[in-house]
C-alpha positions as CSV (number, residue, x, y, z in Angstrom):
1,X,-7.8,9.4,19.2
2,X,-8.4,5.7,18.9
3,X,-6.3,3.5,16.7
4,X,-7.0,-0.1,15.5
5,X,-4.9,-2.2,13.2
6,X,-6.7,-4.8,11.2
7,X,-4.9,-7.6,9.2
8,X,-7.8,-9.9,8.6
9,X,-9.4,-8.9,5.3
10,X,-12.9,-10.2,6.0
11,X,-12.9,-8.4,9.3
12,X,-11.6,-5.2,7.7
13,X,-14.3,-5.2,5.1
14,X,-17.0,-5.7,7.7
15,X,-15.7,-2.8,9.8
16,X,-15.6,-0.6,6.7
17,X,-19.2,-1.5,5.7
18,X,-20.4,-1.0,9.3
19,X,-18.9,2.5,9.4
20,X,-20.3,3.3,5.9
21,X,-23.8,2.3,7.2
22,X,-23.4,4.7,10.1
23,X,-22.3,7.7,8.0
24,X,-24.2,10.9,8.6
25,X,-22.6,13.5,6.3
26,X,-20.1,12.1,3.7
27,X,-18.1,9.2,2.6
28,X,-14.8,9.5,0.6
29,X,-13.2,6.4,-0.9
30,X,-10.0,6.2,-2.9
31,X,-8.7,2.8,-4.1
32,X,-6.6,1.2,-6.7
33,X,-9.1,-1.7,-7.3
34,X,-12.8,-1.9,-7.0
35,X,-13.9,-5.2,-8.4
36,X,-17.1,-6.2,-10.2
37,X,-17.6,-9.2,-7.9
38,X,-19.6,-10.1,-4.8
39,X,-17.5,-7.8,-2.5
40,X,-17.5,-4.9,-5.0
41,X,-21.3,-5.3,-5.2
42,X,-21.6,-5.2,-1.3
43,X,-19.7,-2.0,-1.2
44,X,-21.5,-0.4,-4.1
45,X,-24.9,-1.3,-2.7
46,X,-23.9,0.1,0.8
47,X,-22.7,3.3,-0.8
48,X,-25.9,3.5,-3.0
49,X,-28.0,3.2,0.1
50,X,-26.2,6.1,1.7
51,X,-26.5,8.2,-1.4
52,X,-30.3,7.6,-1.3
53,X,-30.2,9.0,2.2
54,X,-28.6,12.2,1.0
55,X,-25.1,11.4,2.2
56,X,-22.4,12.9,0.0
57,X,-20.4,10.2,-1.8
58,X,-17.1,10.6,-3.6
59,X,-15.2,7.7,-5.1
60,X,-11.9,7.8,-6.9
61,X,-10.8,4.6,-8.6
62,X,-7.6,4.0,-10.6
63,X,-8.3,3.5,-14.3
64,X,-5.8,0.7,-14.7
65,X,-6.7,-1.1,-11.5
66,X,-10.5,-0.8,-11.9
67,X,-10.7,-3.9,-14.3
68,X,-14.1,-4.2,-15.8
69,X,-15.8,-1.7,-13.5
70,X,-17.2,1.4,-15.3
71,X,-19.6,4.2,-14.4
72,X,-22.5,1.8,-15.3
73,X,-21.6,-0.3,-12.3
74,X,-22.5,2.7,-10.1
75,X,-25.5,4.0,-12.2
76,X,-28.1,4.0,-9.3
77,X,-25.6,5.6,-6.9
78,X,-24.8,8.4,-9.4
79,X,-28.6,8.9,-10.0
80,X,-28.7,10.0,-6.3
81,X,-25.8,12.4,-6.7
82,X,-23.0,10.0,-5.8
83,X,-19.8,10.9,-7.6
84,X,-17.3,8.5,-9.2
85,X,-14.1,9.4,-11.0
86,X,-11.5,7.1,-12.7
87,X,-8.0,8.3,-12.1
88,X,-5.8,9.0,-15.2
89,X,-7.2,7.1,-18.1
90,X,-4.8,5.2,-20.3
91,X,-3.7,7.5,-23.1
92,X,-2.2,6.0,-26.3
93,X,1.0,8.0,-27.0
94,X,4.8,7.6,-27.2
95,X,5.0,7.4,-23.4
96,X,2.5,4.6,-23.0
97,X,5.0,2.0,-21.7
98,X,6.1,4.0,-18.7
99,X,3.1,6.3,-18.3
100,X,0.9,3.3,-17.9
101,X,2.6,2.6,-14.6
102,X,1.8,6.0,-13.1
103,X,-1.2,4.8,-11.2
104,X,-3.1,5.9,-8.1
105,X,-2.2,3.1,-5.7
106,X,-3.6,4.8,-2.6
107,X,-6.2,3.2,-0.4
108,X,-8.2,5.7,1.8
109,X,-11.6,5.7,3.3
110,X,-12.8,8.8,5.2
111,X,-16.2,9.2,7.0
112,X,-17.8,12.2,8.6
113,X,-14.6,14.1,9.9
114,X,-14.5,11.2,12.4
115,X,-13.3,7.9,11.0
116,X,-10.5,7.2,8.5
117,X,-8.8,4.1,7.1
118,X,-5.4,3.8,5.4
119,X,-3.6,0.7,4.4
120,X,-3.0,-2.0,1.9
121,X,-6.4,-3.5,1.0
122,X,-8.3,-2.9,-2.3
123,X,-12.1,-3.6,-2.6
124,X,-12.1,-7.1,-4.1
125,X,-13.4,-10.5,-3.2
126,X,-10.4,-12.5,-4.4
127,X,-8.1,-11.3,-1.6
128,X,-10.4,-12.3,1.3
129,X,-7.8,-14.8,2.6
130,X,-4.8,-12.4,2.1
131,X,-3.0,-11.0,5.1
132,X,-3.4,-7.2,4.8
133,X,-2.7,-4.3,7.1
134,X,-4.9,-1.3,7.6
135,X,-5.3,1.3,10.3
136,X,-8.7,2.5,11.4
137,X,-8.7,5.8,13.4
138,X,-11.4,7.5,15.3
139,X,-10.6,11.2,15.8
140,X,-9.5,14.3,14.0
141,X,-6.9,12.6,11.9
142,X,-9.9,12.1,9.6
143,X,-9.8,15.9,8.9
144,X,-6.2,15.6,7.5
145,X,-7.2,12.5,5.5
146,X,-10.2,14.4,4.1
147,X,-7.8,17.2,2.9
148,X,-5.5,14.6,1.2
149,X,-8.5,13.0,-0.6
150,X,-10.1,16.2,-1.7
151,X,-6.9,17.8,-3.1
152,X,-6.4,14.8,-5.3
153,X,-10.1,14.5,-6.3
154,X,-10.5,18.2,-7.2
155,X,-7.3,18.3,-9.3
156,X,-8.7,15.4,-11.4
157,X,-9.3,15.4,-15.1
158,X,-9.8,12.3,-17.2
159,X,-6.2,12.0,-18.5
160,X,-3.9,13.9,-16.1
161,X,-3.7,15.1,-12.6
162,X,-2.8,18.8,-12.5
163,X,-0.2,20.4,-10.3
164,X,1.1,17.1,-9.1
165,X,3.9,18.7,-7.1
166,X,1.2,20.0,-4.8
167,X,0.5,16.5,-3.7
168,X,4.0,15.9,-2.4
169,X,3.5,18.2,0.6
170,X,3.7,16.3,3.8
171,X,0.8,17.0,6.2
172,X,1.8,17.0,9.9
173,X,-0.8,16.0,12.5
174,X,0.2,15.5,16.1
175,X,2.7,12.6,16.2
176,X,2.1,11.7,12.5
177,X,3.2,12.6,9.1
178,X,1.0,11.9,6.1
179,X,3.5,11.5,3.3
180,X,2.3,11.6,-0.3
181,X,4.3,10.4,-3.3
182,X,3.8,11.1,-7.0
183,X,5.5,9.6,-10.1
184,X,9.0,11.2,-10.1
185,X,12.5,10.0,-10.5
186,X,14.1,12.9,-8.4
187,X,11.4,13.1,-5.7
188,X,10.6,9.6,-4.4
189,X,9.6,11.0,-1.0
190,X,8.6,7.7,0.6
191,X,11.8,5.9,-0.6
192,X,14.0,8.7,0.8
193,X,12.1,8.8,4.1
194,X,12.5,5.0,4.5
195,X,16.2,5.3,3.7
196,X,16.6,7.9,6.5
197,X,14.7,5.8,8.9
198,X,16.8,2.7,8.1
199,X,20.1,4.7,8.4
200,X,19.1,6.0,11.8
201,X,18.0,2.6,13.2
202,X,19.9,1.6,16.4
203,X,18.2,-1.7,17.4
204,X,15.7,-3.2,14.9
205,X,14.1,-2.9,11.5
206,X,11.1,-4.8,10.4
207,X,9.7,-4.7,6.8
208,X,6.6,-6.4,5.5
209,X,5.9,-6.1,1.8
210,X,4.2,-8.3,-0.9
211,X,6.8,-7.3,-3.5
212,X,10.4,-6.8,-2.5
213,X,12.5,-5.1,-5.2
214,X,14.4,-2.2,-3.6
215,X,17.1,-0.4,-5.5
216,X,20.8,-0.6,-4.7
217,X,20.9,2.2,-2.2
218,X,18.1,0.7,-0.1
219,X,19.7,-2.7,-0.2
220,X,23.0,-1.2,0.9
221,X,21.3,0.7,3.7
222,X,19.7,-2.5,5.0
223,X,23.1,-4.4,4.9
224,X,24.9,-1.5,6.5
225,X,22.3,-1.5,9.3
226,X,22.9,-5.2,9.9
227,X,26.7,-4.5,10.1
228,X,25.9,-2.0,12.8
229,X,24.3,-4.9,14.8
230,X,20.8,-3.7,14.0
231,X,18.4,-6.7,13.7
232,X,16.9,-6.5,10.2
233,X,13.9,-8.6,9.4
234,X,12.2,-8.6,6.0
235,X,8.9,-10.6,5.6
236,X,7.4,-11.3,2.2
237,X,5.0,-13.9,0.9
238,X,6.4,-17.3,-0.1
239,X,4.3,-16.9,-3.3
240,X,2.8,-13.6,-4.1
241,X,0.2,-13.0,-6.8
242,X,2.9,-11.7,-9.2
243,X,5.1,-14.7,-10.1
244,X,7.6,-12.6,-12.1
245,X,8.4,-10.5,-9.0
246,X,8.9,-13.6,-6.9
247,X,11.5,-14.8,-9.5
248,X,13.3,-11.5,-9.8
249,X,13.5,-10.8,-6.1
250,X,15.3,-14.1,-5.5
251,X,18.3,-12.6,-7.3
252,X,19.0,-10.3,-4.4
253,X,18.2,-12.4,-1.4
254,X,21.5,-14.4,-1.1
255,X,23.7,-11.2,-0.7
256,X,21.3,-9.8,1.8
257,X,21.4,-13.0,3.9
258,X,25.2,-13.2,3.7
259,X,25.3,-9.7,5.2
260,X,23.1,-10.6,8.2
261,X,19.7,-9.5,6.9
262,X,17.0,-12.0,8.1
263,X,14.5,-13.0,5.5
264,X,11.2,-14.7,6.1
265,X,8.6,-16.1,3.8
266,X,4.9,-16.0,4.9
267,X,3.4,-19.3,3.9
268,X,-0.4,-19.7,4.2
269,X,-1.7,-17.1,1.6
270,X,-0.5,-13.9,0.0
271,X,1.0,-11.4,2.5
272,X,-0.1,-8.0,1.1
273,X,0.7,-5.8,4.2
274,X,3.0,-2.8,3.6
275,X,4.8,-1.8,6.8
276,X,8.1,-0.5,8.1
277,X,8.9,-0.3,11.9
278,X,12.2,0.9,13.3
279,X,13.5,0.4,16.9
280,X,10.0,-0.3,18.1
281,X,9.5,3.5,18.1
282,X,8.6,4.8,14.6
283,X,6.4,3.1,12.0
284,X,5.1,3.5,8.5
285,X,1.8,2.0,7.4
286,X,1.3,2.7,3.7
287,X,0.0,1.7,0.3
288,X,3.5,1.5,-1.1
289,X,5.3,-1.7,-1.9
290,X,9.0,-1.9,-1.2
291,X,9.9,-1.8,-4.9
292,X,11.0,0.3,-7.8
293,X,7.5,0.7,-9.2
294,X,5.9,2.1,-6.1
295,X,8.7,4.4,-5.3
296,X,9.2,5.8,-8.9
297,X,5.9,5.5,-10.8
298,X,2.9,5.5,-8.5
299,X,0.8,7.9,-6.4
300,X,1.2,6.4,-2.9
301,X,0.5,7.4,0.7
302,X,2.2,6.6,4.0
303,X,1.3,7.3,7.6
304,X,4.5,7.7,9.5
305,X,4.6,8.4,13.2
306,X,5.4,7.8,16.8
307,X,2.4,6.3,18.8
308,X,3.0,3.5,21.3
309,X,-0.5,2.0,21.0
310,X,0.1,1.5,17.3
311,X,3.6,0.2,17.9
312,X,2.3,-2.4,20.3
313,X,-0.3,-3.6,17.8
314,X,2.3,-3.7,15.1
315,X,4.6,-5.9,17.3
316,X,1.7,-8.3,17.9
317,X,0.9,-8.3,14.1
318,X,4.5,-9.1,13.2
319,X,4.7,-11.8,15.9
320,X,1.6,-13.5,14.4
321,X,3.0,-13.2,10.8
322,X,6.3,-14.8,11.8
323,X,4.4,-17.8,13.4
324,X,3.3,-18.7,9.8
325,X,6.6,-17.9,8.1
326,X,9.7,-19.9,7.3
327,X,13.3,-18.6,7.2
328,X,15.3,-18.1,4.1
329,X,17.9,-20.8,3.7
330,X,21.0,-19.8,1.9
331,X,22.0,-23.3,0.8
332,X,18.6,-23.9,-0.8
333,X,18.8,-20.6,-2.6
334,X,22.3,-21.4,-3.9
335,X,21.0,-24.6,-5.4
336,X,18.1,-23.0,-7.3
337,X,17.9,-24.2,-10.9
338,X,19.6,-22.7,-13.9
339,X,16.1,-22.0,-15.3
340,X,15.3,-19.7,-12.3
341,X,18.7,-18.0,-12.7
342,X,18.1,-17.4,-16.4
343,X,14.7,-15.8,-15.8
344,X,16.2,-13.6,-13.0
345,X,18.7,-12.4,-15.6
346,X,16.1,-12.0,-18.3
347,X,13.8,-9.9,-16.0
348,X,16.4,-7.7,-14.5
349,X,16.2,-4.9,-17.2
350,X,12.5,-4.6,-16.5
351,X,12.8,-4.4,-12.6
352,X,11.6,-0.8,-12.6
353,X,8.3,-1.7,-14.2
354,X,7.3,-4.9,-12.4
């Protein structure tokens, strides 16, 4: 198999569009956001063209993340037998506040039993300058990704996804695990896997995430690893696209820093990559943020494995990210204003939903 990591969003979209143009049998796309903008139109038009050629098209878009996109946006593609479904429509009931967070946050593209993509990027134009992280594979990993997509798609109905526990089964493929998470307080498969990886670390841990709001147990695991002389690095954007999370995360950074965890802020644009690497041996590339909401409430997917060619690319990716990052400074954090501290306190009860 061939593996290629892409962190430049413009390059990623062009690769995806080129692969779509070469499709001979089918195209499967699952995404949280599919915007009604110039980039969304490029993808829609490319998919419509393939539908006209008789290629099987299936698209699954989250109902919350879709924004203004409706079936009408895909009218011509549907006319040529392309399929579009919107995942779990918002239902007005007594569980609206928490149920509304149970979203399909996965990002998958599978083409012709041959090519697959998994990573952090949605289909939108506004994130073209973001630093993302996706993996493109050529080879039979696409067959496993096809199974993942079709099980979700075929279990669909407009308001619920049936038999959701089916979709927690880990799929093993050579040196990889494809781990699926579903909204659940007791399960939280990806969080528990990350916790085990961190606890087993002997030399190094690197985390990249746009939103850093881990629970107490994960924070403790990271600090315990540092006390074992494991080098722990956490990289997050200096300013993400969700200001409330940036405010709340700051509450926890001082304690982590005092316990030896190294924190870095990526400066140029939003860092939207979602990655964990331990001991330069095992990695996770996923759709999941390192926060309560992803681990508890969302349908996520992670590719976890041992593959040296991927590790080498991840190390280069992290090296480049750090070149544009600045270190956390404890004294600056300590002098943050009382207004910031007030909002940290105010937002803390809602940390599971941000």
